[in-house]
N, C-alpha and C positions, 0 to 999 in steps of 0.2 A: 166340805167333806174331806178334801185332801188333808186339811190341817188336823181334823179330828183323827183321821187314820194315822198321821204322823205322831200325834200325841199318844194314841193308844199303843203304837209300836214302841215308843220310848218307854212307856210304862211296862210293857211286857219285857223289854230288855232289862230294866231296872229290877225286875222281879215282882212287879205289881206292888201291893201294899198301899195303904192310904197315905201315910206321911211321906214315905219315899216317893210314891208316884206324884204326889202334889209338889214335892220339892223339885223332882226332875222336870215336871211340866213347867213349873215356874222358871227354872233355869233355861229351859228350851225356849220359852216365850221371850224372856229377856234377851237371849242370844239372837233369836230371830229378829227382834225389833232393833237391836243396836248393832250387832256385828254381822248379821247376814247381809245387809247392803254392801258392807265392805268386801265380803267374800264374793258377792254378786258382781260388784264393779271390777274387782280384780279379775274375776273370770271373764267379765265382759271385755276388759282391756286385752286379755289374752286372746279372746275370740276375735276382736277387731284386728289385732296385729297379725293373727294367723290367717285372716281373710284378706289382708291388704297386699295388693300386688307389688307395692314398692318396698315391703319389708325385706330384711335379710336375716341371715343366721345370727348375727351379733345382736340384732334387736330382739329376736326370739329368746336368745339366751338371757338377755337383760331382763325381759319381762318374766321369764321363768324364775329367775333369781328373786324378783320382787314378789312373785307368788309364794315361793318357798319361805321368804322372810316373813310375809304376812301370816302364813299358816303356822310358822314356828312361834310367832308372837301370840297367836290365838291359843295355841296349845299350852304355852307357858302360863297364860292367864287362867285357863280352864283345864289344869292338869288332871283334875279328878273327873272331869266330864269329857275326856278325850274321845271316848267312844261315841259321845253325842255328836261330835264334829264329823266322825266317820259316817254316822247314820244320816246326818243332814246332807253331807256331800253325796252320799249314795242315792238319796231320795229326792234330789233336786228335780229330776225328770218327772216325779209324780206330784209336783206341787200345783199343777193345773195352771190357773191364771196367775199364780205367783212365781211361775218358773222363769228362767232366764229368757227363754224364747218368747214367752208371752210379754215380758217387759220390753224386749227389743222391738216387738211388733206393734204393741199398743201404746207404749210410753204412758202407763197409767198414772204415774205420780209426777207432778211438777217439781216437787222437792227432790225426788230421785233424779230428775233430769238435771237440776242444778248441781247436785252432788256429782252426778255422772260427768257433767261438763268440767267441773273443777278438777276431778281426778284425771280426766283425759288431757286437760291442759297441762297438768303436772307431768303426766307421762310424755306429752309432746315436748315439753321443755327438756326433760331428761334425755329423750331420744335425740332431740336437736343437738344437745351438747355432745352426745356420743358421736353423732354423725359429723359434726363440725370438727371434732378432734381428728377425724380421718380425712378432712379436706372437703367434705360434702356440704352443701348449703340446702336448708330445708325451708319450706314455707307452709303455713297452715291455711287450709281452705275447706269450707264446709265442715263436715263431721269426720273427715279423714285427714290423715297426715300425708303430705306430699313431699317428696325429696327432689330438689332441683338437680338436674343433670348438668354436667359442665357446659353442654351446648346452650341450655336455657340460661345458665348463669352468664355466659359470654354475650348472648343476645340482650339480656337485661342490662349489662354494662354498656353495650353499644347504644341502647335506648337512652340511658342516662347521659352518655356523652353527647348524643344528638340533642337532648333537651338543653344541656349546658351550652352547646354551640349556638342553638337557636336563641337562647336568652342573651348570649353575648352579641349575636347579630342584631337583635332588637335594640340593645343598648347602644351599639355602634351606629345603627340606623337613626336612632333618636339624636345622638350627638351630631351626625351629619346633617340632619334636618335643622337642628338649632344653628349649626354653622352656616347653612345656606340662608336661613332667615336673617342672620346677622349680616352676611355679605350683601343680601338684597337691601337691607336697611342702609348699609354704608353706601351702596350705589345710589339709592334714592336720595340720600343726604347730599351726594355729590352734585345731583341735578338741581338742588335748591340754589337759587340765585339770591344771596343775601342782600346784595346791593339793590336789586330790583324791588325786593319786598320792603326794604327800608332798613334803617340803622337800628335794628332790634333783633333779638334772638328769636328764632321760631320755636325754640323749646321754652315753654312757659315755666314759671316758677313751680306750678303745681306738680310738674314732672320730677322735681327735686324732692318735694315733700308732699305726701299724699294729703296732708291736712291743711296745707297752705292755701290761702285765698278761697276757703270753703264758703264764706259768706257771699262772695261775688257769684260763685257758681250756683249756689242755692237760689239767690235772687233771680238769676237768669233762667233757671229751671222753673221758678215760680211764674215768671212772666210768660214763658211758653205755655204752661198749663192754663194760665188765666186766659190767654188768647183762645185756647181750645174751648174752654167753657164759655167764652164770649160768643163764639160761633154757635154752640149748642143752645145757649140762652136765647139767641135770636130766633132759632128754629122753634123753640117752645114758648116764645112770647113771655119770657121771664124778664120784664123790663127793669124792675127794681134791682134784681140781681145783676143784670147786664151793666147797669150804670155803676153799681158798686165795684164790679170787676174792672171796668174801664178806669175808674178813679184810682184804684190801687195800681193798675198798670202804669199810669202816668206818674204816680209817686215813685214807684220803683225805677222807672226810666230816668227820672230826675236824679235819683241817687247814683245810678249807674252811668250817668252821662260821660264823665271823664275819669272814672275810677278804673284802674287796671289791676289793683291789688287790694287786699283787705285794709291795708294801711291808708289807702286813699278814701275810704268810705267815711262819711260824716257820722257823728254820734247818733243821729236819728235812724241809722240803718237798721239797728236791731228792732226798733219799734216798727219800721216798715216791714221787716221780715215777719214779725209777729202778726201784724194786721193782715198782711197778704195770706199768711197761713190760715188765719181764721176764716177769711172769705173763701179760700179754696176748699176748706173743710165743709163749709156751708154749701158751696156749689157742688161738691161731690155728692152730698146727701140728696140734693134736689135734681141734679142733672146727669149724674154718671150713667153712661150707657156704653158698654164695652165696644159695640160696633160703631157707634157714633164717634167716640174718642179715637178709635183706631183710624177711621176714615179721615178725621180732621187732621191727625198727626201725619198721615200719609200725604195729604194735600199740602200741608206746610212743608214737608220734606221736599216734595217736588218743586215747590216755589223757591225754596232755598237753593236747590240745585241749579235752577235756571238763573238765579241771581249770581251764583258763584261763576257759572259759565260766562255770563255777561261781564262780570268784573274781571275775569281772566282775560277776556278779549280786549277789554278796555285797558288793562294793565299792559298787555302786549303792544297795543297801539301806542300808548304813551311812551313805552320804552323805545319803540322804533322811532317815534317822533323826537325823543330826546337824543337818540343816537345820531340822527341825521341833521340835528340843529347845531349850528355854530354858536358856542357860548358868546355872550356879550363881550367879555374881555378880549377874546381872540379876534372878534369882529372889530373891536375898537383898535386893537393893535394893527390890523391890516389897513384900516382907514388912515390912521396917523402916519404909518409908513408910506402909504401911497401919496399923501399930500406932500410929505417931505421929499419924496423921490422926484416929483415933478418940479420942485423948487430948485433942484440941482441943475447945474449946467451940464450939457451933453458930455463934456470931457470927463466930468467926475462920475459919470454913470458906467464907466468901463471897468471891468475886472482885470487884474494883472495876470500874467502868465497865460495869455491867450493861445500861445503856441502849443501848450500841452493838451489842448482839447482833442486833437486827432492823433496824438502820439500813441501807436499801438503797443509800445513798450512799457507804458504806465498802467496803473490799475484803475479801471473806469467803472463808475457806478451810475446806474440809471434810477432816478427817483421822480415819480410823477405824482404831484400833490397840489391841492389848493389851500393847504393849511400851513401857514408860515411857521407857527410855533412847532408843529410836529416835524416839519422838514428840518428845522434848526436842530432839534434833538437828534435826529438820525445822523446829520453831518457831524455834530459835536461829539457824539458818542463814538463814531467811527474814528475821528481824528485823535481823540484823547486816548484811544487804545491802540493806535497804529504805531509801529516801531519807526517808520520813516514817512511822516505825513506828506512830504514833498512828492512822493510817487503816486499819490491818490488824486483822482480827478472826479468831480461830482457833476453830473449832468442833470439839472433840475428842469422839469417841464411843468408849467402851470397854465391856468386859463388867463384870459385878458383881464379879468377882474382883480386877480391877485398878482399879476406879473410885476407891477411896480413895487408892491410891498415886498415880494420875494427878493427882488434885486436890492432894494434899500436895506433890508435886514442884513444881507451878507456883505454889502458894502460897508455898513457900520460895524459888523462883527465878522471880519474875515477869519476863516478857519486855519490860521497859521500859514504854513507853506503850501497847503493844499490848493488845488485849482477848483474854481467854481464857474459853472456855465449855466445860465438861466435862459430858458426859451419859452415862447408863447405857443401853445398848441394851435391857436387860431391862425397862426402865421404859416402853418404847414399847408401850402397850397395843393400839394398832391393828395392830401387827406380830404377827399370829398365823397359824396354819396355815389358817384358813378364808379369809383374805384373800391370803396369800402362798403360791403353789404350791411354791416351792422349799423353804420351811420345812416344808411338809407332806411333801415328798419326803425331806428330810434327817432328819426324825423317824421315817421308816418303817424297820422292821426289815430289809426287803428291800434298801434302799439301803446300810445299814451292813454287812450281810452281803456284798453284792456287792463293796464296795470295801475292807473292813477285815477280813474273815475270812481267816486265813492259809491254810487248806486249800482255799479256793475256786479253781476252775479258772482264773479270770481274774486271779488274783494273781501274774502273771508279772512279769518285770523291766520290761516296758513299762508296767505298771500301778502300779509302785511310787511314782511321783511323785504319784499321786492319794491315796496313803495318808498324808495330811497333815491334821491337825485344822483347818487354816484353811478346807478345803473344806466342813467341817460347821459352820463358824461363820457366824452371820448378819452379823457385821461385814464379811465378805467380800462379801456380797450386798446390803448396805445402800445401795450406790452406785446401785441402780436405784430408790431411793425418796427421792431428794433433795428433790423438791417437798413430800413428806409430812413430811420431817424439818424442812425450813426453808420453811414456806409463805409467809413474808412477804418473801423475797429474790427478786431478779430474776436475778442471776448469782452463780455460785459456782465457785471453782477447787478441783477435787478433787486431793488429793495422797496418794500412798502413803507408808507410814512407812519405806520403804527408799530414800528419795531425800534429796538435799541440794540446797539452793538456793545458787547462787553469784552471782546478779545480782538486781537489783531487778525484781520481777515486776509492778509497777504497769502497764507498757505492755500487758500481756496484756488488761486490761479495755478497752483502746481498739481491740483487733483486731476488725474487722468479720467476723462469721461468715456473712454473706450469707444470712441466713434459716435457717441450719443450727442444730442443737441442740448438737452436740458439736464442740469445737475440739481437735484432737489431732495429734500428729506421726505420719506414716505410717512404717511399718516394713518395707514390702515392698521387695525387691530384684528381681533379674532372675527368680528362680525360687523364692523363699522368702517366708515370712510373707504368703502370700495365703490367700484364703478356703478353698481346697481343703486347706490344712494343718490347719485347725481344725474343719471341718464335714464331715459324711458325705454326699458328693454322690451316693452310690448310692441314697440315699433320695429318692423323687420329690418330696417337699415341699421339700427343699433344692435339688435340681437345677432345679425349676421356677421358683423365686423368686430365686435368687442366681447371680451370675457366679463361677465357680471361680477366675478370675484377678483378681477384685477385690482391691484393696490393703488389707492389714490396717493397723491402727493400734495405738497403745500406750495402755494404762491406766497411770496413775502421775502424770500431770500433764494434766488435762483441764479445759478451760473449758466449763461447761454454761450454756446460756441457759435458765433455768427457766420463763420466759414461753412460749417456743417449745415447751418440753417439755410444758407443760400443754396447749397448743393442739393438739399432735399426739398427745396421749395416749401418750407413750412408755412409761409404766408398764403401760398396757393391752397394748401390743404385746409387751412383755416377758412378761407373764403368759400371753398366747396361746401363744407359742413354748415357754415353760417347761412348760405343760400338755401340749403335743404331745411333749415329750421325757420323758414319764413313764417310759418303758421304756429311756431312754438310747440311742436309735437315731440321734438327730440330732447329738449331741455328748456328750462325757464331762463329768466334773465341771470346774468352773472358771467364771470370770466373763467371760473374754475372748470365747469363742465366742458366748454369748448377747448380749454387748455388740456384737459385729460384726453379728449379726442385727438386734438392736433398733435400732441407729443406722445401718443400711444406707441409703446415699443421704442421710444426714442429718449427715455428718461433714465439717467444714471442715479441710483440711490446714494445719497450722502449719509455720512454718519449722523445719528440723531442728535449728537451733542452740538452740531453746528446750528441747529434751529429748533427751539422749543416753543410750541404754540399753546394757545388757550388762555392767556392771561386776561383776555377780554370776556371770558364766560365761565371758565373752570376755576372754582375756588379751592380745589384740592391738589394743585400741582406741588410736587415736592420741592422744598426750598433748595435742596442739594442739586436737583436737576436745573433749577433756574440759575444758580450760581455757577454751575459748570458749563452752561450754554454759551456759545459764541454770540448768538443772536436770540433774543426773546421777543415774542410776537404777541401783541395785544389784539389778536383777531377776535371778533365778536362785537357786541354792542357797547360793552363797558370800556370805552377808550379811556386812556389815562388823563386826557384833558377834559373829561366830562365829570359831572357830579355823580354819574352812575358808576364811576370807576371803583374797583375793589381797593379798599384802603391799604391792604397788606401788599399789593403789587405796585401801587403808585410810586413809592419811593425809588424804585429802580429807574423810573422815568424822570422824576423831578430832580434827581441829583445832577442831571445834565442841563439844568436851566438856572440861570442867574436871576433870581427874583428881585435883586436890587437894581436891575437894569432900569434906566429912566423910563423907557417906553412901557415896560411891564408895570412899573409903579403907577404910571399915569392911567393905565387901563385896569388897575386893581387886580392884577394877576398875582396870586400868592399861592403858597403851598396849601 
């Protein structure tokens, strides 16, 4: 009805008339269909901007300019019907459902909404450009245009910076995690004892190439799955299939018997792979049950774990057994030397320069050993690197079994101008069980049963290292009685028989111990080789008297001030704690734990370059550290005279042995 009223009004303005009225009505209809939406949306844009709280005068002026421009264009197009535009503009309020308000409320046409959106987007872009020119930042949200204030813009920048910082932190955290994993892998590799495992690399070839040895790995996987299906076949009484699987397993095992790489496989390996694959496919069709397969694999995994633990225990035991066993060539050497020694006349059994043995102005060394070859290396390496060998005196103490051999060796091979003194520990009459607590304990049946009876509950893998004869030998404990052994000396340098000397040790006698009794190299790091590793701090006597974080030190090269020793009654302190350890609750066997206790607070730390340890267990010692060390120590199970020795460290020791010596050749001793 409103449209009819508008048309009739136009006709009246045009003066009525059939042709004129029809022409005016047609023009009005065309204008209404084509250009009225534009006028409508321009007006709508002005309406929106005028009702927007965020608009300003510049935006209003901008939109008024757009309205004037649109109206001017329309008038230029319809100059003859300019009055029609005025009528339409004036009568928009009477259009009823076609009015602007009705369109805004009801959104009657989807096409109008699309055009409306495009027009408003265009307006928003223009407005944004205008505002950005003034330094403002705008954002579009919903159906309205929003202008960002400087505060909001600043907060958004802060959020973006925080996101960037978090991203960088995550990247850095990821890098740190990778670095920690790499360091952990390096530490694990250091703990691998290549000599114990055998003369092969633990890193298999498939780690170098993902496709290498693929046939061997596939055959092993097939055997595992075949065993799984064998177990299921037994449960389901599939006798024929069980026999076929067992036959294929035997064939694959024959092929895999001695093969370690694909190159070792015979030509028939591919046929075996194919046949096993066919049987496994058949078994899968007949027997596969997820629950049964999972249970069988879990049982196999548990069995494999038990086997691995058993093999590790066996490997540890064999390593300990090899470490405490004297090799045949060294035993042969000792026997031959013993026979020849007793063939000598008593006059020829005496060493020269006997007067130097108690001269306090010379440099004295104490060496307690039952290994002739090891003792010779210690003496030879010390003399070869000494500036003045005539000032060095070596006091060797051994047991009665090796006493003759030790004498004979140094009678045949005198160390230049140095002095040699060999003694038998069994001839020390003062060293008896009534005076020495540890000797009384070592002679007791309870001690021997506790540490050496195979079926004893304590004889686990952790206790295997104590099942070594050296812990029952008084040669190992004689170091706590140095003033009794050498009563006329003021200082003495104690050396183990598993060391070699690479530099002149004369400057050690000039080191000021600052009133301490023991001069030694400390071995503690950040969290290892401290007192709590060696002593039982759950015992109140230990917890009350010692600091668990106190730094440990090394036996093997120790400078002892015997005057201070006597003044502080070090041997008495040792006896006190040894008596308290009668039931082995303070520490286990060994000499380092009682040494840490006895010399607690009385040890002067020496520079680490004097004594480098670990050549008997640590494969990752830096070559530079070894070469710069005055003394290197093969502490650990892999002694340099054993087959277990690490090949890269052995040359430091063997260079002080003359393998062309007649006795060594007769006993098949070679590099």
